[in-house]
N, C-alpha and C positions, 0 to 999 in steps of 0.2 A: 504494500500500500504506500501511496505517496505521503510526504510529511504534511503537517497541519496546514501550512501555507498553500501547498499544491492542492490539497484536498479542498480547501475553501475556494480556490480558483476554479477547480473542477465543478464544484456545486454551483457557483455563480454562473459559470458558462452554461451549465445544464439548465439553470433557471431561465436565462435569456433565450436559449434555444426552444424551451418548452413554451415560452410566451409568444412565440411566432405562430400565428394561425396557419393551419394546414388541414388536410383531410381529417386527421384525428380530432382536432379541436372543433372543426365544423360538425362532425358527427356527434360529438358530445353535447355541444350547444343545441343542435337540432333535437336530439333525444330528450334533453331536459326541458326544452320549450314545449314539446308535445306530450311528454309523459311525466314531467315533474322531477323532483330531486332524485327519487329512487332510480328512474330510468337514466338520468344523467350520470349518476354514480356508477350504475351498472356498465354504461358505455365507457366511463373512465377506467374502470377495473379491467374491462375487456381490452382496451388499448394497452394498459400496463402488462397484461398477460402476453400480448403480442410482442412487447418490448423484451420480455423475458425470453421468448423464443429466439429473438435476434441476438440477445446477449449470449445465450448458451451456444447458438450456432457460431457466432463469431469467435467465442472462446475455443470452440472445437475446430475452427478453421474453415467452416462452411462459407463464411463471408469472403475469405481469401479466394475460394473457388469462384464465387460470383464475380469478384473483381478481376480474375484472370480469364474466366471462360465466357466468351461472348454468347454461346448457346444457353448456358445456365442462366445468365443474367436476362437474356431475351425471353426465355420461358417464363420466369417469374414476373418479369416486367409486363408481359401481355396478360398474364393471369390477374395481376393487380389492376391493370388498366381496365380490363373487362369488368371486374367487380365494381370499380368506381363508376364506370359508365352505366352499368346496370342499376347501381344505387341511385345515381343522379336521375335516371329516367323514371325509376319507381317513385322517387320523391316528387318529381314534376307531375306525374300522372295522378298521384294521390292528392297533391295540393290543388289541382284544378278540378277535382271531382265534385266539390261542393263549395258554397259560399263560406266566407270566413266565420268559424263558429266561436262561441263563447269559450274562452280559454279554461274556465273552471270546469265546464262540461267536457271539454276536450281532454283535460287532465284525467278526469274520472274515467272516460272511456279508454284513453291511451294506456291507463294503468293496467287494463286487462291484457295488454300485450305481454307475453311472458318475458320476464327480465332476462332469461337465459338467451332469448333471441336478440335482445338489445346488447347483451354482453358479447354474443357471437359476432354481431355486426362490427362492434368496436375492435374485436380481436382480428377479424379478417381485414378491416381497413388498414390496420397496422402491419400485420404479418405478411400481407401480399404486396407490400411496397419494398422492392429491393433496395431502394435508396436509403431506407432505414438501416438495413443490414450494412450497407457500405458506409453509412454515417458512423455506426459503432466501430467499424473496422478502422476508420480514419481518425475518429475523435478520441476514443478511449486510450489507445496505445500511447498518445502523447503524454499521458500522466503516469505511465509505468516506467520505472527506472530500468535502463538497459541491464543493470546488474541484478535485477530482482530475481530471486531464486526460483519462484514459481509464477511465471507470467500469466498462465491460464487462470490460476486462482486470483491473482491481482485483478485480472480483467473481469472475472465474475463479480468480485466484490465491488469494483467501481461501477459495473453495470447495474448491480442491485441498488447502489446509491442513486444512480441516475433514474432508475425505475421508480424508486421511492419518491424522488422529486416529481416525476411525471404524474404519479398518483395524486400527490398533494395539489399540484398546480391545475391538473385537469379536473379535480374535484372542485376547485375554486371556480373554474369555468362553468361547471354544472350547477353549482349553487347560485352563481350570479344569474345564469339564464333562467333558472327556476324562480328566483326572486323577482325578476322582471315579469315573468309570466303571471305570478301570483298578484302582482300589483296592477296587472292589466296594461303594462307599458307597451305591450305588443298586441293588444286587443284589436281585432279587426284587420290586422296586418299579416296574419299567419299565412294566407295564401301567397303573399308577396315574399315572405321569408322562405316558404317552401320553394318557390320558383327560383329565388336567389341561391338557396342551398343546392337545389338540383342542378342549376347551371354551373355552380362552382365545382360540384363533384364531377360533372361531365368535363369541365375544364381541366381539373386535376388528372382525370383519366386520360384525356387527349395528350396533355403535357407529358405524362408518364410514358404513354405509348410511343411518343415521338422522341423521347430522350435517348441519349447514347449512354453506354457504360462509361462513366467518367474516368475510370482507371485505364480503359482501353483507348480513349480518345485524348487523354492527357488533360481533360477538363476537370 
């Protein structure tokens, strides 16, 4: 493990990275707006579970394979892009099916959606993004000393620290979104939020599908 100063720097860098909105944050906020705090937190935990998969894979060297193999990266890239496109289309279709409902009634009905499905959506949104795997491969080793006796263990420990930060910050996103929904701050605008979220997910999917492996292109 790094020293106290390096560990604090690692935590602060992780906090800044987790504050950057992306597919994970968008999914969490959307889930919280539609299903309340429990749905938002379930989505946040699902995203964290996906992070654990990437951390474990990177520690075992799978991320190195993604970085070096164009075919492996492309396979996971298109799987992730297809999922994001499907998710965006589903949100768009669901959002346009009926006029904007009362959020209190919506929360009550959305709560009937099994939380395990919300969790699974967060998990897939994260785990099917190969750039998350490459991020862990590029970011975490910078905080592991070259002379560390067990680099895989150090990688896992730092990955767990990062994942804990992810759970905390993503839970804050969920709580904030649910708070806004309870106060009616987005009342009457849910259809527009659905449309925006759907378009953003489709945009993330297209961007992922058109992206190159940064390790192979030098980017």
